[in-house]
C-alpha positions in Angstrom: 142.3 83.3 110.7 142.0 79.8 112.2 145.2 77.8 112.1 145.3 75.4 109.1 142.7 77.4 107.1 143.1 79.8 104.2 140.7 82.4 102.9 139.9 81.4 99.3 136.7 83.1 98.1 135.2 81.6 94.9 133.8 83.7 92.1 130.4 82.0 92.2 130.1 82.5 95.9 130.9 86.2 95.6 128.4 86.6 92.8 125.6 84.9 94.9 126.4 86.9 97.9 126.4 90.1 95.9 123.0 89.3 94.4 121.5 88.3 97.8 122.9 91.4 99.4 121.6 93.7 96.7 118.2 92.1 96.7 117.9 92.3 100.5 118.9 95.9 100.6 116.6 96.9 97.7 113.6 95.1 99.2 114.4 96.4 102.7 114.5 100.0 101.3 111.2 99.5 99.6 109.5 98.2 102.8 111.1 101.1 104.8 109.8 103.5 102.2 106.3 102.2 102.4 106.4 102.6 106.2 107.6 106.2 105.8 104.8 106.9 103.3 102.2 105.7 105.8 103.7 107.8 108.5 103.5 110.9 106.2 99.9 110.1 105.3 99.0 109.9 109.0 100.7 113.2 109.7 98.9 115.0 106.8 95.4 113.8 107.8 93.1 116.8 107.9 90.0 116.7 110.2 87.1 118.8 108.9 83.5 119.5 109.9 80.7 120.2 107.4 77.0 121.1 107.7 74.3 120.5 105.3 71.6 118.1 104.1 72.2 114.6 103.0 70.7 113.7 99.7 69.3 110.1 99.7 68.1 110.4 96.1 71.7 110.0 94.9 72.9 107.1 97.2 75.6 104.9 95.8 76.5 101.5 97.3 80.3 100.8 97.0 80.5 97.1 96.3 82.7 94.3 97.7 83.5 95.9 101.0 84.3 93.3 103.6 84.0 94.0 107.4 85.3 91.3 109.7 84.7 88.6 107.1 81.2 89.7 106.2 80.3 91.1 102.7 78.6 94.5 102.5 78.7 98.0 101.0 80.1 101.4 101.8 77.4 104.1 101.4 78.3 107.3 99.6 75.9 110.2 99.6 76.3 113.9 98.7 75.8 116.5 101.4 74.5 119.9 100.2 76.3 122.6 102.0 75.7 126.3 102.3 78.0 127.2 99.4 75.6 125.7 97.0 77.9 122.8 96.2 77.8 119.2 97.5 80.4 117.2 99.3 80.6 113.5 98.7 80.5 111.6 102.0 81.5 108.0 102.6 79.0 107.5 105.5 80.0 104.0 106.5 79.5 100.3 106.0 76.3 98.2 105.9 76.0 94.4 105.6 74.7 93.0 102.3 71.2 91.5 102.2 70.4 87.8 101.7 70.6 88.3 97.9 72.4 90.9 95.7 69.1 91.6 94.0 67.8 93.4 97.2 69.9 96.3 98.5 69.8 96.9 102.3 67.9 100.0 103.2 69.9 103.0 104.4 68.5 105.4 107.0 69.2 109.0 106.1 68.7 111.7 108.7 66.3 114.5 107.6 67.1 118.2 107.9 70.5 119.8 108.4 73.2 117.7 110.0 76.8 118.3 111.1 79.3 115.7 110.0 83.0 115.5 111.0 85.7 113.3 109.6 88.8 113.1 107.4 89.1 115.2 104.3 90.5 113.1 101.4 91.4 114.0 97.8 89.4 111.0 96.6 88.0 107.7 97.7 90.2 104.6 97.6 90.1 102.9 94.3 89.4 99.2 93.9 90.3 97.0 91.0 87.5 96.9 88.4 87.7 95.0 85.1 86.9 96.7 81.9 86.2 100.4 81.2 82.4 100.4 81.4 80.9 103.2 83.5 78.8 102.1 86.6 75.1 102.0 86.3 72.4 101.9 88.9 73.3 102.3 92.5 75.9 99.6 93.0 79.4 100.8 91.9 82.9 99.4 92.1 84.5 102.8 92.5 83.3 106.4 93.0 85.1 109.4 91.4 84.1 113.0 91.9 83.9 113.5 88.1 81.7 110.6 87.3 79.4 111.2 90.3 79.0 114.8 89.2 78.0 113.7 85.7 75.7 111.0 86.9 73.9 113.2 89.5 74.1 116.6 87.9 75.3 118.1 91.1 78.1 120.6 91.5 80.7 118.9 93.8 83.5 120.1 95.9 86.9 118.8 94.7 87.4 116.6 97.8 85.5 114.0 99.7 84.7 113.2 103.3 85.3 110.0 105.2 82.7 110.4 108.0 83.9 109.6 111.5 81.1 111.3 113.5 78.3 109.1 114.8 74.7 109.2 113.5 71.7 107.0 114.4 71.8 105.4 111.0 72.9 101.8 111.6 76.1 102.3 109.6 79.5 101.1 110.9 82.5 103.5 110.7 85.3 101.3 111.7 87.9 102.9 109.4 91.6 101.7 109.4 94.1 104.2 110.7 96.2 106.0 108.0 99.3 104.5 109.5 97.9 101.0 109.7 100.6 98.5 108.7 103.7 100.6 109.6 104.9 98.0 112.0 104.5 95.3 109.4 106.5 97.1 106.8 109.2 97.8 109.4 109.3 94.1 110.3 109.6 93.1 106.7 112.4 95.7 106.1 114.4 94.3 109.0 114.0 90.7 107.6 115.3 91.8 104.2 118.2 93.7 105.7 119.0 90.6 107.8 119.0 88.5 104.6 121.5 91.0 103.0 123.8 90.7 106.0 123.5 86.9 106.1 124.5 86.6 102.4 127.7 88.4 103.1 128.4 86.4 106.3 127.8 83.1 104.6 130.1 84.0 101.7 132.8 85.0 104.2 132.4 81.8 106.3 132.3 79.4 103.3 135.4 81.0 101.7 137.7 79.4 104.4 139.3 76.2 103.1 141.4 73.8 105.1 145.0 73.7 103.9 146.1 70.5 102.4 149.1 69.0 104.2 152.2 68.9 102.0 153.5 65.5 101.2 
């Protein structure tokens, strides 16, 4: 202890340090958990290959999909496979037209095709206000259940994010499953540093200079 100083912690300083430390640890743990979840998701990715015929009659345009700052759609079509069922395929991204009243045309290969990609339990869900079911070809979200009801097709209980290339003009620039791990780790370190700083500041500010005796 420095000469002429005494360690006299105050209750309010201890309370603030405890609150800052607890918040920093809790938020750091949350960010570290998100990083671990993304690592686990990347490790569990299942690559699959399917063969069949794409069905352009039941094309759905997933709305509000932005690619490099440009508005567009992700194209979902069923692929009829040899089992008699269909697999929903997110084929890729296409830019929106000049107006929303005119949907951009999608080129669909004829005949049997072989597609490879990532097998998913479902497509990512975007926020959609209200509970109204989608109508027409432009949807906010696609679920296997609603697509089956809408199309009358028997669907496999999983979906495909297509990664293989086709001459169809669609972009398949999908984010990696572990995208953002480094960001979460950086945030976790910042929160843990805040927790440590709260304790250090409380300790440093608790030293008081001794008053000379008269």
